[in-house]
N, C-alpha and C positions, 0 to 999 in steps of 0.2 A: 619307226614308231615301236616305243615300248610296250612290252606285255601289259596287257591290262586282264586283271585276275579278280575280279568281283566274288568270284565264289572262295575264294581263299585257300587254292590248291597247293598242296605241299610239293614241292619241287624235288625233292630228296629222292634221288634215284631215276629220276628222269632224264631224257635226253631232250636239249633244247636247242634253239638256232639263235644265234646271236646277231644282232642287229648290225646291217651295213654300215650303219652311221658310224658306229664304233669299232668295228672289225672289218679287216680286208679279207678278201678271197671269195669263192664262190659259196653256195651254200654247205658244201660237203665240209670245207675248211673251217666253217663257223660252227658245227655241230658241236655242243659241250654237255658231258654227263656232270649232273649237278650230284655232289654227294655230303654237301651239307653247308652249315653256316646259318645265320639268321635271315639271311635274305631268301631263305628255301621256304619260308613262311610268310606269307603276306601280312599275318596278323602281328608281327613282331616289328620292332623299331630299327631293326639293322637291316642293310641292304646287301651285304656280303655273301657271295654264294661261292663255295670251293668246289673245286671239280677238276676235271680233265678234258682236253681237246680231243675227241673222237680220231682225229685226222693223225696225230702224232703222239698223242699222251701227254703231252705237256700239261702239267698241272700248274694250276692258278687260281686266283681270285677274280671273278667278276662282279658285276654290280647287277642287282635284279632288274633295274630299268634298261640294261643293254640287252636283255633278252627279247627278242623278237617273238618268237612263238614256241610253245610245246611240241616235240615231235610225237605223234602217237604211233606212227608205222615204223618198221624197219628194226623192232627190238630183239627180231630173232638174231641170236648169236652175240647180242651185245657185252655181256658179262665176259665170254670167252674171248672176245676182241680185246677188253680190257685187261684180263687177266695175262695175255700175251704180250702187251704193250708193256704192263707193268713188270714181267719177268724180264724183257728185252732191255727195259732201262734201270732195271735194279731197284726201282721205286718199290718201297715195303708200304707207302702211303701214311696219311697223317696219323698222328697219335688220336685216341678215341676222343672225342670232345672239343679237338683243337677247331676253331673257328665257329664255335656257336655261340 
């Protein structure tokens, strides 16, 4: 079931779990760090959410309706983990404003 967000929360910077309907693997493999895109805000017309998978650092675009729920725990060390993955892959990230 897709994420229902009647409050209009901004997903930028949040960790979400993607739906089993669209993505394989256990919950850990489906954890995704939202970093930008019109889909991060429920009041915009876009659905695209840019970010990266927490398990392997793969950067990609997902659709807002593919998000099962927002993870509210386990944020300790999140940014350190992402920095390590970025350094390991040599990814410097997307340009400012890309995907918005």
